[in-house]
N, C-alpha and C positions, 0 to 999 in steps of 0.2 A: 648112472645115466642122467643124473638130475641135471649135469652140467650141460647136456645138450639143449632142454628146454630152456635152462638161462640163457644161451648163446642165441638160441632162436627168437628170445623175446627182445633181444639185445637189437638183432639184424631186423626184427618187424619195426622196432622204432625208429631204427636208422631210415627204414623205407619211408615210414612216416613223417620223419623229418624231410627228407628228399622232395615227398609230394608237396608238403606244406611250403618249401621253399621256392620249389617250380611255381606253384599257383601266387606266389606274394611276387616274386620278380616280374613274372609276365603281367601283373596288376599294375605295378608303379612303374611309370614312365620316367625316363633320365629327366625331363623338364620338372617333374612331380617332385623329383628325389632334392631339389634345391630348396624347394619348400618343407621339407621334413625337418623339424629339430633332431640333431644329432650329438650324443653327449660328446664325442671326440672329432678330431681331425682326420685321424686314421680311418675311424669306420667310414666318415661321411667319405673320404676319398675312395674306399674300395666299393662303396655301393656306386659309385659314378662309375668307376672301371666295368663293376659287373653289369650295369644296366646300357653301358656302351657296348656290350660284347653279351647280350642276353641270348641267344640261339647257342653260343659255345656253352656258357654256364648251365642252360637247361639241358642240352645234350649229356654232360656230366652226371646232372643229378640223375636224369632218366635212366641213365647206364648204372649208377648206383643202386637205384631203387629195385631195378629188376634184378641185379644180382644179388642183392640184400634178401629180396622175397624169395627167390629160386633157392639160396643157401639155407634159409629158416626153414622151407618147407623139406630140404634133404634131413636137416638136423631131426626136427620133429619125425619125420618118418625113420630115422635110424632109431630114436628112442623108441617107439612104439613098435619097432620089430623085435628089439630086445624084452621088452616087456610081454608082448601077445605071439612073439613068434613070427616066423616068414611068412603066414597065412596072408589070404586076400585083405582080412580084417583090418591088419594094420595101416595097409595102403588106403583102404576106404577111409577110415576114420581120420588119418592124417590129411586127405583130400578135403574133407567136409571141414575138420577145425582150423586148418590154413586158408580156404576159402573165407571163412567168417572172419576170420581173425584179419586177413590182409585187407579185405572188403572195408572193415569198421576201422582198425588202427592205422593202416595205410593209405587208406580210399577216402573217406565220407568225411572223418572227423579233420585229419590233417587239413585236407583242403578247405575246410570250412574255418579252421583257424586262419590259414594263410589268407583268406579274402578279409575276414574280419580284422585281422592285424597285420595287414600288408606292410606296413612301413617297418614295424619292429621286426617282424619275421624276414622281410628282406634285407635289412642291416645286418641281423645275425648271419643271414645266409653268405652274405658277400664277403662277410670278415673270416669265415670259414673255408668257403669255396675258393678265395681268391688266390691263396697260396697253392690249393690241391690244382686249379686250372693250370697255373704256372709251371709246377711240377711235372704237369702231365705232357706239357709241348704241344707237339702236333697234333695229338691224339683227337681233343675236340673237334678240331677242323675237318680230319677225316672222317670222324662219325658224320659230322653235317654233309661232306661230300658223296657220301654214300647214301645218306637219307634224299638227297636231292636225285642220285642217280636214280633210285628205285621207287622215289616218287613222281617221276616225271611224266608229264602228260595228264596227271590228275588234275582236277578241278575242286578246289575246296568249296564244302558246300556252304560253310559260314563265314562270317565276316573276317579280312584280312586280320593280321596281328598288329599293323600300323593303325588300322581303324580302331581297334580295341584297345590300344595303347592310347590313342588320343581322347576315346570315350573316357578310359579310366583317368586319364587326366583333367579333364572336363570335371568330371565327379568329385575327382580330389579339390581342386579349386573351390569348386561350388560349397563343398563341405567346409573349407578353410576361409571362406565368404571373401574369395578375393574377387570372384564374380558371381551375380546376382542369380536366383533360380530361374528368372525369365531369360537370360545369357545363356544358361545352361540348357535349357529346352529348346534356345534356338539354334546352338551350335549342333544338339543331337538331331532338327530337323533338318540341317544340312546334309547328315549323313544319309537319309531317308528321301533326300531330294531327288536323287536320279533313279529312286524305284519307284517313284510315282509316275504315272501316264495322265495323258489329258482328260481322260473321260473322269478321273476321279476327281479333279478341280473345276471341270468344266461348269457352265449355267445351263443346264438342261434346256431342251426344246420347249417343253410347257411353261419355262419362265424367261423365255425370249421373245420381245417386242419386235415383230416385223411389219415392213411395209410394202403394199403392194405396188408393182412396177407402174402400174397405169395411173397410180394417183398423181395430184398436182401437187405442185412444190408448195402452195397453201396448206393442204392437208398433210404434208410430210412434215412440214414446219411446226403444224398443230400437233401432230404426234409426239414431235420430239419435245416440246414444250411441255407437254402434260404427262409425258411418260418420264421426263428428266434424263433422257439418255441423249448423247450427243454423239453416237454411232449407230446406227439401226439398219439391220441387214434388209435387203429389197429382194424380193421373192417373185416370181414370175407365175406359171400355173400353178404352183403348189408350195408349201413350206420345202419341199425337198429341192425346189429349184431355185437355189439362191443364185442372184445375178449379178449383184454389187453390195457397195455396204456407202449408205448416203450419211455424210458426215455434216452436223448440224452448221459448222462454220462454211462449209460449202454452199449451203442450201442460203444461207443469210446474204454472203457475199453476191450470190446472184441476183436474188431479190433486190438488194441495196443498188446493185448496177442498173437492173432491168426491172422496175416495180410491176410493170404488167405481165412478167412472165408467172406471177405466182398462180395465175388461172390458167395460163395459156400451155406452159411447159410441165411435161411430167416428171418427176423424180430420177428416172433414168440418166435424164440429160445432165445431171451433176453427181451422180454417182460414182465411187472407184473401186477398180476390180477386188475381187474378194479373194482372201488368202484361206486355201482348204489345208486341214492337217488331218490324219488318221487318228481315233479317239485313243489308238494304241501308243502313240508316239510319247517317248519319255519327256518330260516336262524340260528338264535342264537342257536337252537338243531343241526343244520348241523357243525355251528363252534365248537361246543364242541365236537362232534363227530368226525371232521377232526383232531382235535389237539389229542384227546386220540388213534387215530390209527395212527396218523403221515403220513397223506396223504395231499397233496395240491392239489388233482384234484378229481372231481366226475363226472361221467356221469348221467346227469338228464334225467330220462325218463318220459313219459307221461302217461295218464291214459291208454291208449292201449298198454303200453309197448314198444313203439317205441322210438327212439332217439331224444329226444328235444334239447339238447344242453351240456354243460359242465360248471360245476362252480368249482373257483378257492378259494383259502381264500383270494387272494388279491381282488376279485370282492366282496367279504363278506365285507372285512375291509372298501373298500371304500365306502361301506353304510355309515359310520360312519366319516373318515377322508374326503371323497370327492377324487375325480380323483388322482390317483397315476402316475406321470409322472418319465420316467427314464432320464439318462443323454444323451441318443441319442434324446429327444423332442426337436426340434427347431420351431421358428415362419417362416413360408415360406410364399411369396407371393402367391395369388390366381392363378395370370398367371404371366409365366417370358418367356419372347419371346428369344429363342437360336438362331435364323437364318430364313432365309427364309422359311416359311410355315413349322417351328418347332417351340414348345414351351412346357412349361413345367409345369403343371396345377396341382393344388391340386386335391386328389379323392374328395373332397365333391363340387369340382365347379358343378353347376347345368346344367344338360345337354342341357338345352334351351340357356344358355351363349357360352357353346362349340361352338353349331351350329352358333350362332352369330359371333362369334369370328372368325371362318373359311369360314363363309358362305356359310354352306351346310344346307340341311336338315335331320335331324336323327331323325328316327322314332322309338322310345322306349317305351314300356308299361312297367307298374309297377315299373319303376325304375325313380331316379330323379337326380342322381348324377354321375360323370363319373366313380366312382369307381364300382358303381352298374350298369352301363353298361358295362364295362370290365367284370366284374362278370357273368352277363346273358349273353355275346356273348360265354363266356368260358364255361360256364355251370359248373362251379366250383369255389371255393374261388381263387382270383389271388392271388400270390406271385410274388416276385421281379423276373422279367423278363419275366412274362406273356405277351402275345401278343395276340392283336385282330384287325382285320381291319372293322371298322363300317364307311359306306357312304364316302367312298376314304378317312379317317384318320386310320393311324396306332394308335394304343393306346399300351403302354408299360409301365406295372406297374414298377416303377423304384425304389422306396423305402421304406422302412417300418417305421412306426411310431407309438406310445403310447406304452403301456404296453402290450396290447394284438398283437402287432406287425400286425395290418391293415396298407393295402397301404395307403401311406402317398401321393406319388406324382405319376403322370403319365406323361410321354412324349407322346405327340401328334405331329405326321407327316403326311404331305398329301402326298399321293402315287396315283400314276396313275393305269391304268387300269390293268398292268401287276404286281402290288405290289412294284413296285419299288419308289422311293422317286420322286416324280413329279420335273419338272424342275423347277427354280426358274422363277417367273413371277411378273408383277407388282402388280398385288392383293393379292399375296400370301404374308404369314405372318400377323402382325397385322393390323387392319383397320388403311388407311392413312398412312402407310409406317413407324408406328412407331419402326419395329424389327432392331435391331443393325446391320448394312452393315459389310458383310464380316465375318459374323460368323457363315455361314453355315458349317454343318459338311462335311469333304471330304468324299466323296463317300455315305454319307446321311442314311447308312442301318441301324447303331443304334447310338444314340444319346449318347456324352461322360457322363461315369459315369454310363450307364444302362447295367445292366448284360444281357447276352445273353439267350435267350429262351429255357427252361429247356428241355431235350432231350426227343423225342416222348415216350420213354419206361420208363420216371419216375413215382414216385409214385402219384397216384391220391391223391388229397386233401381232 
């Protein structure tokens, strides 16, 4: 009965080859096959035909694999019955042996080989299967038709076959250096584009600069110039009551036409209607809507009708092309000492590092960066010139960075109990006296380049 085991082993190998060919054919796309090197014209033509009819080839391979696995199981069971007798032990051992064998030899290993060597395996499978499929005639089509009838109404849980084909083609072209890695990442991001919602790309409410509706045009213009934003939401009673959008060009046009209106007219006289979108709206639909309505900014509302943030066309496009920087973005050191007890730090510097630099203890909850610490002490979004004193340190927002005009750098100065700059001391400045001597700011009330604190009656952000 040894020939039964040999035949069963051969059938398991055939089943494994079918699984490997199935994986390879699904991985290689028709467009990618044109880039594959082929030793002969006939093999290349067979592969092109196979990839043009992948469902039929996969159906035949699946049928052959199932038939081979069942036949091998029957042969092994028959061999064990002849050796062990007709008892239940023969069936149990056959089930265990064939489960492990088929799992390894016809499942895990061949599929891994099909993924790793997709080109060569697909070419060989096409050469073998092309005449078989032609010989079977209408049978592959009948198998596909039966599958469609039985699977009607079921929703696939994973990505479609077409999407997987395109993803595989993009990966193949990137490996062959036809496209750059950045282009590959951009194409892959397109597939995730429709799955992303507005909440994931919006500027959160805490980072939005607002203008109160009762403020004058002068105050609104000052806020726009200091914050660097050309479109600012206008609120009524509270931040959840967005009544419109103030455009910088509309404010400038009104002031140019009627200079006296700067003090007499409120910002509500030039604001435009606001567009509201739910935070669960897919961004591909949102982008089409914003293009059709010719708007660049929309207010995002949460499920309770409150203001969750805002989203711009740039935020949506960044999901495909990545972060968009402007001509004002430049690299800055994390810490730059300007004199005794005076330093310029990035807004992203951790609070713990700031405390260590100046030898102070800073108690801050729910914030981790200097920019977050400044915003927490101000109770609003900081803009250039915003100042707060924390643990004997005066933090002054100094510059804007990035397309969203967030605070980029903050000047930190040691101050005394009266709020005036502390007198130079040996321990002031960087540890070990690393600060440049003689660079202290005369008067020390404001570092060079920093803008003055906005007037107390200025618009709330």
